[in-house]
C-alpha positions as CSV (number, residue, x, y, z in Angstrom):
1,M,0.0,0.0,0.0
2,A,1.3,3.5,-0.8
3,K,1.9,6.1,1.8
4,L,-1.1,8.3,1.8
5,T,0.0,11.2,4.0
6,P,0.2,14.4,1.9
7,T,3.6,16.1,1.6
8,N,5.0,19.2,-0.1
9,S,5.9,17.1,-3.2
10,T,2.6,15.2,-3.2
11,P,0.0,17.6,-1.8
12,G,-3.6,16.5,-1.1
13,L,-6.0,15.7,1.7
14,H,-6.0,12.4,3.7
15,V,-8.9,11.4,6.1
16,S,-8.9,8.3,8.1
17,K,-11.5,6.7,10.4
18,P,-10.4,3.1,11.3
19,S,-13.7,2.3,13.0
20,P,-17.1,4.0,13.9
21,S,-16.0,4.2,17.6
22,E,-12.6,5.9,16.9
23,P,-12.2,9.7,16.0
24,A,-11.5,10.7,12.5
25,T,-8.0,12.1,11.7
26,A,-7.0,14.2,8.7
27,S,-4.0,15.9,7.2
28,A,-3.7,18.3,4.3
29,V,-0.9,20.0,2.3
30,C,-1.8,22.3,-0.5
31,H,0.2,23.5,-3.6
32,C,0.2,27.0,-2.1
33,G,2.2,25.8,1.0
34,A,-0.7,25.7,3.5
35,S,-1.0,22.6,5.8
36,A,-3.2,21.4,8.5
37,S,-4.2,18.5,10.5
38,A,-7.2,17.6,12.6
39,K,-8.3,14.9,15.0
40,G,-12.1,14.4,15.9
41,D,-15.0,14.2,13.6
42,A,-16.1,17.7,13.9
43,Q,-12.6,19.1,13.5
44,V,-12.0,16.8,10.4
45,G,-15.2,17.9,9.0
46,A,-14.2,21.5,9.3
47,L,-10.8,20.8,7.8
48,V,-12.4,19.1,4.8
49,A,-14.9,22.1,4.3
50,G,-12.0,24.5,4.4
51,W,-10.0,22.4,2.0
52,N,-12.9,22.2,-0.5
53,S,-13.5,26.0,-0.3
54,N,-9.9,27.4,-0.3
55,H,-7.5,24.7,-1.5
56,G,-7.6,21.5,-3.7
57,S,-9.7,22.3,-6.6
58,A,-9.8,26.0,-5.8
59,H,-6.2,25.8,-7.1
60,A,-7.0,24.0,-10.3
61,G,-4.0,25.5,-12.0
62,G,-1.7,24.3,-9.4
63,G,-0.8,27.7,-8.0
64,A,-2.0,29.9,-5.2
65,A,-5.4,31.4,-5.4
Protein backbone atom coordinates (compact mmCIF):
# COMPACT_ATOMS: atom_id res chain seq x y z
CA MET A 1 0.00 0.00 0.00
CA ALA A 2 1.26 3.47 -0.85
CA LYS A 3 1.91 6.05 1.84
CA LEU A 4 -1.16 8.28 1.82
CA THR A 5 0.00 11.19 3.99
CA PRO A 6 0.26 14.36 1.87
CA THR A 7 3.63 16.12 1.62
CA ASN A 8 4.97 19.22 -0.13
CA SER A 9 5.97 17.06 -3.11
CA THR A 10 2.63 15.19 -3.11
CA PRO A 11 0.00 17.66 -1.86
CA GLY A 12 -3.49 16.52 -1.06
CA LEU A 13 -5.98 15.64 1.65
CA HIS A 14 -6.01 12.39 3.62
CA VAL A 15 -8.85 11.43 5.99
CA SER A 16 -8.91 8.28 8.11
CA LYS A 17 -11.53 6.76 10.40
CA PRO A 18 -10.42 3.25 11.34
CA SER A 19 -13.71 2.33 13.00
CA PRO A 20 -17.02 3.99 13.92
CA SER A 21 -15.97 4.18 17.57
CA GLU A 22 -12.65 5.95 16.89
CA PRO A 23 -12.23 9.65 16.05
CA ALA A 24 -11.43 10.64 12.49
CA THR A 25 -8.04 12.13 11.68
CA ALA A 26 -6.98 14.20 8.69
CA SER A 27 -3.95 15.91 7.23
CA ALA A 28 -3.71 18.27 4.28
CA VAL A 29 -0.92 19.95 2.34
CA CYS A 30 -1.72 22.36 -0.49
CA HIS A 31 0.24 23.49 -3.56
CA CYS A 32 0.23 27.00 -2.06
CA GLY A 33 2.18 25.82 1.01
CA ALA A 34 -0.70 25.71 3.48
CA SER A 35 -0.91 22.65 5.71
CA ALA A 36 -3.22 21.48 8.47
CA SER A 37 -4.13 18.47 10.55
CA ALA A 38 -7.18 17.61 12.63
CA LYS A 39 -8.40 14.96 15.04
CA GLY A 40 -12.03 14.34 15.90
CA ASP A 41 -15.03 14.10 13.62
CA ALA A 42 -16.11 17.75 13.91
CA GLN A 43 -12.60 19.12 13.43
CA VAL A 44 -11.97 16.83 10.44
CA GLY A 45 -15.28 17.97 8.93
CA ALA A 46 -14.18 21.59 9.29
CA LEU A 47 -10.77 20.85 7.74
CA VAL A 48 -12.42 19.12 4.75
CA ALA A 49 -14.85 22.02 4.28
CA GLY A 50 -11.97 24.52 4.39
CA TRP A 51 -9.95 22.41 1.94
CA ASN A 52 -12.88 22.27 -0.48
CA SER A 53 -13.48 26.02 -0.24
CA ASN A 54 -9.92 27.34 -0.24
CA HIS A 55 -7.51 24.69 -1.55
CA GLY A 56 -7.54 21.53 -3.64
CA SER A 57 -9.78 22.23 -6.62
CA ALA A 58 -9.77 25.96 -5.76
CA HIS A 59 -6.18 25.84 -7.06
CA ALA A 60 -7.08 24.04 -10.29
CA GLY A 61 -4.03 25.52 -12.02
CA GLY A 62 -1.68 24.22 -9.32
CA GLY A 63 -0.78 27.67 -7.96
CA ALA A 64 -1.96 29.88 -5.14
CA ALA A 65 -5.42 31.39 -5.38
